[in-house]
C-alpha positions in Angstrom: -39.2 13.6 -9.5 -36.6 14.9 -11.9 -33.5 16.6 -10.4 -32.1 19.8 -11.8 -28.7 19.2 -13.4 -26.8 21.0 -10.5 -28.7 18.7 -7.9 -28.1 15.6 -10.0 -24.4 16.4 -10.1 -24.3 17.0 -6.2 -26.2 13.6 -5.7 -23.5 11.8 -8.0 -20.5 13.4 -6.3 -21.8 12.6 -2.8 -22.5 9.0 -3.8 -19.2 8.7 -5.4 -17.3 10.0 -2.4 -19.3 7.8 -0.1 -18.6 4.8 -2.3 -14.9 5.7 -2.5 -14.6 6.1 1.3 -16.6 2.9 2.0 -14.4 0.9 -0.5 -11.2 2.1 1.1 -12.4 1.4 4.6 -13.4 -2.1 3.4 -9.8 -2.9 2.2 -8.6 -6.2 3.5 -7.0 -5.8 6.8 -3.2 -6.5 7.0 -1.9 -8.6 9.9 1.8 -8.0 10.7 4.3 -10.3 12.3 3.8 -11.3 15.9 6.3 -10.1 18.3 7.4 -7.0 16.4 6.8 -3.6 18.0 3.5 -2.6 16.4 2.4 1.0 16.0 -1.0 2.3 14.5 -0.1 5.7 13.1 -3.4 6.4 11.3 -6.9 4.9 11.5 -9.2 5.4 8.7 -12.5 7.4 8.8 -15.2 8.2 6.2 -13.6 11.7 5.9 -10.1 10.4 5.6 -9.9 7.0 4.1 -6.4 6.3 5.1 -4.7 3.8 7.3 -1.0 3.3 8.4 0.6 0.7 10.6 4.2 -0.3 11.2 5.9 -3.3 12.7 9.5 -2.9 13.9 12.2 -5.3 15.1 15.3 -4.3 17.2 17.7 -5.4 14.3 16.3 -2.6 12.0 13.7 -4.5 10.1 10.5 -2.5 9.5 7.2 -3.5 7.8 4.7 -0.6 6.9 1.1 -1.2 5.7 -0.4 2.0 4.1 -3.9 2.0 2.6 -5.1 5.3 1.1 -8.3 5.8 -0.7 -7.2 9.0 -2.2 -4.2 7.6 -4.2 -4.2 6.4 -7.8 -2.5 3.1 -8.5 -1.4 4.0 -12.0 0.0 7.5 -10.7 1.8 5.8 -7.7 3.5 3.1 -9.8 4.3 5.8 -12.5 6.0 8.0 -9.7 8.1 5.0 -8.4 9.2 4.1 -11.9 10.1 7.8 -12.7 12.1 8.1 -9.4 13.9 4.9 -10.2 14.8 5.9 -13.8 15.6 9.6 -12.9 18.0 8.5 -10.2 19.5 5.5 -12.1 18.6 3.2 -9.3 19.1 -0.6 -10.0 16.3 -2.7 -8.9 16.6 -6.4 -7.8 12.8 -6.8 -8.5 10.5 -4.7 -10.7 7.6 -6.5 -12.0 3.8 -6.5 -12.2 1.9 -9.2 -10.2 -1.4 -9.8 -8.3 -2.0 -9.4 -4.7 -5.2 -10.5 -3.2 -6.6 -11.0 -6.7 -5.9 -7.4 -7.6 -3.3 -5.9 -9.9 -0.1 -4.9 -8.1 3.5 -3.9 -8.7 6.5 -5.2 -6.8 9.9 -3.5 -6.6 13.0 -4.0 -4.6 15.9 -1.6 -4.3 18.9 -1.1 -2.1 19.7 2.2 -0.4 22.9 1.1 1.4 22.7 0.2 4.2 19.0 -0.8 3.6 17.1 -3.0 1.2 13.5 -1.7 0.5 10.9 -4.3 -0.9 7.5 -2.7 -1.7 4.2 -4.1 -3.2 1.8 -1.5 -4.4 -1.8 -2.8 -4.7 -4.7 -1.5 -6.8 -7.6 -1.1 -4.4 -9.7 0.8 -7.2 -10.3 3.4 -5.7 -7.1 3.8 -3.7 -3.9 2.0 -3.2 -2.3 -0.3 -0.5 1.4 -0.3 0.0 3.3 -3.0 1.8 6.9 -1.8 2.3 9.3 -4.0 4.1 12.9 -2.8 4.8 15.8 -4.6 6.2 19.7 -4.2 6.6 21.8 -5.2 3.7 23.1 -8.7 4.3 19.9 -9.7 6.2 17.6 -12.2 4.7 13.9 -11.5 4.6 12.4 -12.5 7.9 10.2 -15.5 7.6 7.4 -14.1 9.7 7.5 -10.7 7.5 7.3 -12.9 4.3 4.4 -15.0 5.8 2.5 -11.7 6.7 2.9 -10.4 3.1 2.0 -13.8 1.7 -1.0 -14.1 3.9 -2.2 -10.7 2.7 -1.4 -11.2 -1.1 -1.8 -15.0 -1.4 0.7 -17.1 -3.1 
């Protein structure tokens, strides 16, 4: 049976949306540090392939996991780089890397009194962002580093 062009396009779009949503939902789960205050802000669904969780410590450290099947990796990294350039922000880290075998970009900036360290991962389709912030003068928490390393690999 041959489909009319309009019907074929509808089937293609529907299968692409289903694949995109399923792929975003299948993104590797992130396990945050034990003992931190954990909040699940958004749970993904096939209609909204987005997840957001945060872990907070009383000393001001925060680790945020965001997975969004509707974001583009290239657009997300370009927006971050443009923001850094437009605002003449100095970065301590600004490099491409891999995370969980996927291309990723890592950046670290200081917005006194906070240091923000972020890894943006290409989920193709979609993006995962791991954002860890801590007060200036505070070393990265070993358990936060371990959670990020466990997710990304060495």
